[in-house]
Phi, psi and omega in degrees: 000350182294311179299322175293324173297321181290321183292319182280336172299314177295324178294316179297321180295321179297312183296325179297309182292325187281330169299320183288319176292318179293320172300318178292319182273323189274320189052040184238131193279334181295305180289336177289318178292322180291320179290320178300314180294321177298316179296317183292324178296317179289329178292319182293318179293322180298315175300315177301315176295321184289320183288320180295321177293324184285326181286313185256346176083200182283144178264157177304330177296337184272346186266129182297318185259030178278159181240168185298325183288349179288342175262002184290160176107176182295138178276306191189177176274117172253117184296148172283184183307146181217151174273351187285329175295320170302320180294323177295321183291320179289323174304317181289319183299308184294329180297316178293326178285325177292336177288332179275309194269343176150160184295328180300318178289324173305317182292315179301320175297326179293324178291322180292310185298311180301319182294314176303311178296312180299319181290323173299321180291318183251018177296318183243037184297322180271003182285138184275000000 
């Protein structure tokens, strides 16, 4: 993860330099906002990779003389099928339609969306 952290750190530095130069010469808010958000997103990804490397250490893929069996075994927990992603999608779709047709549909969609998101977040809360 260390190489990925450096990679996205470089991308973030590029967006920062580009943002400063663009802001200085163009003085146009839309491009400045887009470059600033791009810098922030690359920074967040770089931070995630750096913290993952700090917490878990080197992976077998990072070592030159590692073998395939070094990566053998269970990787992580992958959840089985769930009904919450379709519920969340339905909530988003109704939210868009509710903006057009009225506040009543928007509020119902907000409730469905909240139920779907909360369900996805806490569905496997107690899993080890």
